[in-house]
C-alpha positions in Angstrom: 31.6 214.9 127.8 31.7 216.1 124.3 32.5 214.1 121.3 35.7 216.0 120.8 36.9 215.0 124.4 36.3 211.3 123.8 38.3 211.4 120.5 41.2 213.1 122.3 41.1 210.5 125.1 41.2 207.7 122.6 44.2 209.2 120.8 46.1 209.8 124.0 45.5 206.2 125.2 46.6 204.9 121.8 49.8 207.0 121.7 50.6 206.0 125.3 50.1 202.3 124.6 52.3 202.4 121.5 55.1 204.5 123.2 55.1 202.2 126.3 55.4 199.2 124.0 58.6 200.6 122.4 60.0 201.9 125.6 59.5 198.5 127.3 61.3 196.9 124.3 64.3 199.1 124.9 64.5 198.3 128.6 63.7 194.6 128.5 65.5 193.8 125.2 64.7 191.3 122.5 63.7 187.7 123.1 67.1 186.5 121.8 68.8 188.5 124.7 66.7 186.7 127.3 67.9 183.2 126.5 70.3 181.9 129.1 72.0 178.5 129.5 71.7 176.9 132.9 73.2 173.9 134.5 71.1 170.7 134.6 71.1 169.0 138.0 71.3 165.2 138.3 68.3 163.2 139.2 67.7 162.5 142.9 67.4 158.8 143.6 66.5 156.8 146.7 69.8 154.9 146.6 72.0 155.4 149.6 75.7 154.6 149.6 77.0 153.8 153.1 79.6 156.1 154.5 83.3 155.3 154.5 84.5 152.8 157.1 87.5 155.0 157.5 85.4 157.5 159.5 82.4 155.4 160.7 83.6 152.2 162.3 83.4 150.4 165.7 86.5 152.1 167.0 85.3 155.7 166.2 84.4 158.2 168.9 80.6 158.4 169.5 79.7 162.1 169.7 76.3 161.3 171.1 77.6 159.9 174.4 77.3 161.9 177.6 80.7 163.3 178.7 81.5 163.2 182.4 84.4 165.2 183.9 85.7 164.1 187.2 84.9 161.1 189.4 81.1 161.4 189.7 79.6 159.5 186.7 76.1 160.6 187.5 76.7 164.3 186.9 77.2 165.1 183.2 79.2 168.1 182.1 77.4 171.4 181.9 76.2 172.6 178.5 78.1 175.5 176.9 76.5 178.9 177.3 
């Protein structure tokens, strides 16, 4: 390469860098435009409040029990398909 070619490459790289800087500023905006307010979540703790007795008590239906239909208690109901 000649000395003249190296100078032209350096000038092209410089112009491309400067122009890409200003073009990116147009697309991405200023730093003040990028500030966004977000909600702050509450801290997760290990405390557990027991569920309401209105829904979870000794008289409630237990959904984990096997349901039998008919007179034969040894044959559970078929699972839905």
